[in-house]
C-alpha positions as CSV (number, residue, x, y, z in Angstrom):
1,X,0.0,0.0,0.0
2,X,1.4,3.4,-1.0
3,X,0.4,6.1,1.3
4,X,-0.7,9.4,-0.1
5,X,-2.3,10.3,3.2
6,X,-1.4,13.9,4.2
7,X,0.2,12.8,7.5
8,X,1.3,10.5,8.9
9,X,2.4,9.7,5.4
10,X,5.0,7.8,3.4
11,X,8.4,7.7,5.1
12,X,11.7,7.8,3.1
13,X,12.7,4.2,2.1
14,X,16.1,4.7,3.8
15,X,14.4,5.0,7.2
16,X,14.3,1.2,7.4
17,X,18.1,1.1,7.3
18,X,18.4,4.0,9.7
19,X,16.2,2.1,12.2
20,X,18.4,-1.0,11.8
21,X,21.5,1.2,12.4
22,X,19.8,2.7,15.5
23,X,19.2,-0.7,17.0
24,X,22.6,-2.1,16.0
25,X,24.4,0.9,17.4
26,X,22.3,1.0,20.6
27,X,20.9,4.5,19.8
28,X,17.5,3.2,21.1
29,X,18.9,2.8,24.6
30,X,21.1,5.9,25.1
31,X,20.5,8.3,27.9
32,X,19.1,11.7,26.9
33,X,21.7,13.5,29.1
34,X,24.6,11.5,27.6
35,X,27.4,13.0,25.5
36,X,26.3,10.7,22.7
37,X,22.8,12.2,22.6
38,X,24.2,15.7,22.8
39,X,26.3,15.0,19.7
40,X,23.2,13.7,17.9
41,X,21.2,16.7,19.0
42,X,23.9,19.2,18.0
43,X,24.3,17.6,14.5
44,X,20.5,17.6,14.0
45,X,20.2,21.3,14.9
46,X,23.2,22.1,12.6
47,X,21.6,20.2,9.7
48,X,18.2,21.9,10.2
49,X,19.8,25.3,10.0
50,X,21.8,24.2,6.9
51,X,19.1,22.3,4.9
52,X,16.1,24.4,5.8
53,X,17.9,27.8,5.5
54,X,17.2,28.7,9.1
55,X,18.9,32.0,10.1
56,X,21.8,31.6,12.5
57,X,20.2,33.7,15.2
58,X,17.0,31.6,15.3
59,X,16.9,28.8,17.9
60,X,15.4,25.4,17.1
61,X,13.7,23.2,19.8
62,X,12.6,19.6,19.9
63,X,9.0,19.1,21.0
64,X,6.5,16.3,20.9
65,X,4.2,17.7,18.1
66,X,3.0,20.8,16.4
67,X,-0.1,20.7,18.7
68,X,2.3,21.2,21.7
69,X,3.5,24.3,20.0
70,X,0.0,25.8,20.3
71,X,0.3,25.3,24.0
72,X,3.9,26.7,24.3
73,X,2.9,29.9,22.4
74,X,-0.2,30.5,24.5
75,X,1.7,30.0,27.8
76,X,5.0,31.6,27.0
77,X,4.5,34.3,24.3
78,X,1.1,35.9,24.6
79,X,1.1,38.9,26.9
80,X,-2.5,40.0,26.5
81,X,-4.2,38.8,23.4
82,X,-3.6,36.8,20.2
83,X,-5.4,37.0,16.9
84,X,-5.8,33.9,14.7
85,X,-6.1,34.2,10.9
86,X,-7.5,31.0,9.4
87,X,-9.7,29.5,6.7
88,X,-9.9,25.8,7.8
89,X,-10.2,23.3,10.6
90,X,-6.7,23.3,11.9
91,X,-6.4,27.1,12.2
92,X,-9.8,27.1,13.9
93,X,-8.6,24.4,16.4
94,X,-5.5,26.4,17.1
95,X,-7.7,29.4,18.0
96,X,-10.0,27.3,20.2
97,X,-7.1,25.7,22.0
98,X,-5.4,29.0,22.7
99,X,-8.6,30.5,23.9
100,X,-8.9,27.8,26.6
101,X,-5.4,28.7,27.9
102,X,-5.4,32.4,27.3
103,X,-9.1,33.6,27.1
104,X,-9.8,36.5,24.7
105,X,-8.1,35.1,21.6
106,X,-9.6,36.8,18.5
107,X,-10.7,34.8,15.5
108,X,-10.4,36.2,12.0
109,X,-11.6,33.6,9.6
110,X,-11.4,34.1,5.9
111,X,-12.9,32.2,2.9
112,X,-10.8,29.4,1.5
113,X,-11.2,30.8,-2.1
114,X,-9.8,34.2,-1.0
115,X,-6.2,35.3,-0.6
116,X,-5.5,36.6,2.9
117,X,-5.2,40.4,2.9
118,X,-2.4,41.7,5.1
119,X,-3.8,44.2,7.7
120,X,-2.7,45.9,10.9
121,X,-3.8,44.1,14.0
122,X,-3.4,46.6,16.8
123,X,-5.2,44.6,19.5
124,X,-3.0,41.5,19.3
125,X,0.6,41.0,20.5
126,X,0.8,37.6,18.8
127,X,-0.6,37.0,15.3
128,X,-1.2,33.3,14.6
129,X,-1.3,32.1,11.0
130,X,-1.7,28.6,9.4
131,X,0.6,28.8,6.4
132,X,-0.6,25.5,4.9
133,X,-4.1,24.4,5.9
134,X,-4.1,20.6,5.7
135,X,-7.9,20.3,5.9
136,X,-8.7,22.1,2.6
137,X,-5.5,22.2,0.6
138,X,-4.8,25.9,0.7
139,X,-1.7,28.0,1.7
140,X,-0.7,31.6,2.5
141,X,2.2,32.5,0.3
142,X,5.6,33.9,1.4
143,X,4.9,37.4,0.2
144,X,1.7,37.8,2.2
145,X,3.5,36.5,5.4
146,X,6.2,39.1,4.9
147,X,3.7,41.8,4.4
148,X,1.8,40.9,7.6
149,X,5.1,41.0,9.5
150,X,6.0,44.5,8.1
151,X,2.5,45.9,8.9
152,X,2.7,44.6,12.5
153,X,6.1,45.3,14.0
154,X,4.6,45.5,17.5
155,X,3.5,41.8,17.4
156,X,5.0,38.4,17.1
157,X,4.1,36.4,14.1
158,X,3.7,32.7,14.7
159,X,3.2,30.3,11.8
160,X,2.0,26.7,11.7
161,X,3.9,25.1,8.8
162,X,3.1,21.5,9.7
163,X,2.3,20.4,6.2
164,X,4.9,22.4,4.4
165,X,8.1,22.6,6.4
166,X,10.8,20.6,4.6
167,X,8.6,20.5,1.5
168,X,8.6,24.0,0.2
169,X,11.0,26.9,0.9
170,X,9.9,29.2,3.7
171,X,11.4,32.6,4.5
172,X,12.1,31.9,8.1
173,X,13.2,35.5,8.8
174,X,9.7,36.8,7.9
175,X,8.1,35.4,11.1
176,X,9.1,34.9,14.8
177,X,7.9,31.4,15.4
178,X,7.6,28.5,13.0
179,X,6.6,25.0,13.9
180,X,5.9,21.6,12.3
181,X,5.8,17.9,12.9
182,X,8.0,15.4,11.1
183,X,5.3,13.0,9.9
184,X,4.6,15.0,6.7
185,X,7.2,16.6,4.6
186,X,10.1,15.3,6.6
187,X,9.2,11.8,5.6
188,X,9.5,10.3,9.1
189,X,7.2,8.5,11.6
190,X,5.0,10.6,13.9
191,X,6.2,11.5,17.4
192,X,8.5,14.5,17.0
193,X,7.9,18.2,16.5
194,X,10.1,21.2,15.8
195,X,9.7,24.8,17.0
196,X,11.9,27.6,15.6
197,X,12.1,31.0,17.4
198,X,13.5,34.4,16.5
199,X,15.5,36.5,19.0
200,X,12.4,38.7,19.2
201,X,10.3,35.7,20.4
202,X,12.9,34.9,23.1
203,X,12.7,38.5,24.3
204,X,9.0,38.2,24.5
205,X,9.3,35.0,26.5
206,X,11.6,36.9,29.0
207,X,8.9,39.6,29.3
208,X,6.1,37.1,29.9
209,X,8.4,35.1,32.2
210,X,6.3,32.0,32.4
211,X,8.1,29.2,34.2
212,X,5.1,27.2,35.4
213,X,5.4,24.3,32.9
214,X,7.9,21.7,31.9
215,X,7.6,23.1,28.3
216,X,7.8,26.8,29.1
217,X,9.8,28.3,26.4
218,X,12.4,29.7,28.8
219,X,13.1,26.2,30.1
220,X,13.3,24.8,26.6
221,X,15.8,27.6,25.8
222,X,17.9,27.0,28.9
223,X,18.2,23.3,28.1
224,X,18.9,23.9,24.4
225,X,22.0,25.9,25.3
226,X,23.4,22.4,26.1
227,X,21.6,20.7,23.2
228,X,19.2,19.0,25.6
229,X,15.5,19.2,26.4
230,X,13.5,19.8,29.5
231,X,11.9,16.4,29.3
232,X,12.8,12.9,28.0
233,X,12.7,13.4,24.2
234,X,12.1,11.1,21.3
235,X,15.7,10.1,21.0
236,X,15.1,7.7,18.2
237,X,13.0,10.3,16.3
238,X,15.8,12.9,16.6
239,X,18.4,10.4,15.4
240,X,16.2,9.5,12.4
241,X,15.7,13.1,11.6
242,X,19.5,13.6,11.6
243,X,20.0,10.7,9.2
244,X,17.3,11.9,6.9
245,X,18.7,15.5,6.9
246,X,22.1,14.1,6.0
247,X,20.7,12.6,2.9
248,X,18.2,15.1,1.6
249,X,19.0,18.1,-0.7
250,X,18.8,21.7,0.5
251,X,15.3,23.1,0.7
252,X,15.5,25.2,-2.4
253,X,16.1,22.2,-4.5
254,X,13.4,20.1,-2.7
255,X,11.0,23.0,-3.1
256,X,11.6,23.1,-6.8
257,X,10.8,19.4,-7.2
258,X,7.6,19.7,-5.1
259,X,6.4,22.7,-7.1
260,X,7.1,20.9,-10.4
261,X,5.2,17.8,-9.2
262,X,2.3,20.1,-8.1
263,X,2.1,21.7,-11.6
264,X,1.7,18.3,-13.1
265,X,-1.1,17.5,-10.6
266,X,-2.7,20.9,-11.4
267,X,-2.7,20.2,-15.1
268,X,-4.0,16.7,-14.5
269,X,-7.1,17.8,-12.6
270,X,-7.7,21.2,-14.3
271,X,-7.5,20.0,-17.9
272,X,-8.4,16.3,-17.9
273,X,-11.1,15.9,-15.2
274,X,-14.7,16.9,-15.2
275,X,-15.7,14.9,-12.1
276,X,-12.7,15.5,-9.8
277,X,-11.6,19.1,-9.2
278,X,-9.6,21.1,-6.7
279,X,-11.6,22.3,-3.7
280,X,-9.7,25.6,-4.0
281,X,-10.9,27.0,-7.3
282,X,-8.5,30.0,-6.9
283,X,-5.1,28.8,-8.2
284,X,-3.3,31.4,-6.2
285,X,-4.3,29.9,-2.8
286,X,-3.7,26.2,-3.5
287,X,-1.3,24.3,-1.4
288,X,1.7,22.7,-3.2
289,X,2.0,19.9,-0.6
290,X,-1.6,18.9,0.1
291,X,-4.2,18.5,-2.7
292,X,-7.8,18.6,-1.6
293,X,-10.0,17.2,-4.4
294,X,-13.7,17.6,-4.4
295,X,-16.5,15.6,-6.0
296,X,-20.0,14.4,-5.0
297,X,-20.0,12.3,-1.9
298,X,-20.8,9.1,-3.8
299,X,-18.0,9.7,-6.3
300,X,-15.5,10.4,-3.4
301,X,-16.4,7.1,-1.7
302,X,-16.1,5.2,-5.0
303,X,-12.6,6.6,-5.8
304,X,-11.3,6.0,-2.3
305,X,-12.5,2.4,-2.3
306,X,-11.1,1.7,-5.7
307,X,-7.8,3.3,-4.7
308,X,-7.5,1.1,-1.7
309,X,-8.1,-2.0,-3.9
310,X,-5.4,-0.7,-6.3
311,X,-2.9,-0.3,-3.5
312,X,-3.2,3.5,-2.8
313,X,-4.1,5.1,0.5
314,X,-5.8,8.5,-0.2
315,X,-6.5,11.0,2.6
316,X,-10.0,11.3,3.9
317,X,-11.8,14.6,3.7
318,X,-11.6,16.7,6.8
319,X,-14.1,18.8,8.8
320,X,-16.9,20.3,6.7
321,X,-15.4,18.7,3.6
322,X,-15.2,15.2,5.1
323,X,-17.7,13.6,2.7
324,X,-17.1,15.6,-0.4
325,X,-13.3,15.6,-0.7
326,X,-10.3,13.4,-0.6
327,X,-6.7,14.6,-0.1
328,X,-3.5,13.7,-1.8
329,X,-0.1,14.3,-0.2
330,X,2.6,15.8,-2.4
331,X,5.4,15.2,0.0
332,X,9.1,14.7,-0.8
333,X,9.3,11.1,0.3
334,X,6.7,10.0,-2.3
335,X,8.5,8.7,-5.4
336,X,7.9,9.9,-8.9
337,X,6.9,6.4,-10.1
338,X,4.3,6.2,-7.4
339,X,2.8,9.5,-8.5
340,X,2.7,8.3,-12.1
341,X,0.9,5.1,-11.0
342,X,-1.7,7.1,-9.0
343,X,-2.3,9.4,-11.9
344,X,-2.8,6.4,-14.2
345,X,-5.3,5.0,-11.7
346,X,-7.2,8.3,-11.3
347,X,-7.4,8.7,-15.1
348,X,-10.0,5.9,-15.1
349,X,-12.2,7.9,-12.7
350,X,-12.1,11.4,-14.1
């Protein structure tokens, strides 16, 4: 079964060998305070800066998941109020979760067919934005993120890049907080998240001075000065991330491949299909890493069932589009020949 599910998704084939190496070299049993772990952590952080073009003055932290980052931001970075810009289920969840921890969070939903319009948000000291909305296959492009940052120098800009980090090039310097999980574009099993913070974000953490939680950003930062964590981390996950980063190309080259593949998918659905279409009709807002394809509910069920029988796992629809869409991951670990096979299969259903 080839997984095109948009997370957890297909892992890189080499992960099998990396797992065997981890067992053979006793990585699975090392102490997270040991010199051996520190060297793995240090190498992984260096590779993340190098391969993802993370500025040298930004700090990278290991966490359990992107969802945990919602919690860290709410507890450690919001002084008074946050504003959440979203057009789908995951951005909406982020707002709801933040509001439970820090009441008064402002919701600013926008339509999935519309480009987000950069504005000034005077009431908020943290602006929360979902760069790639996994539920509906849309994205906010780099230029818009940069414009939001320029219009709101008083606020921190936090970006959920769960379904795009390590898949497309992100201008890290245009926001203060970026976060993601590894089970999507990193091509790894679930169980590890990454949080990237600017110097401005760390200054804010000092102002808020929250030290009540094991994952308070100040604690995470203190421990990362020694390439360690404030909790027992997923040592195996960090090791696997290091090995994958050693083998993948720099993000500008990966991004070029992903966009090229996306263009082929776009041509496939826009020119060849009458029954299967992009949920996002506006081409300028479509995600390059998660394709949400709409059709009548009966057609969606038919295609998904036939795909399973043919050896493909498609992603279910999500939220309000659960029954009328299916999703296709366009992640780096998916092989060209697998995409060609899926296109051949779908051609019989368009």
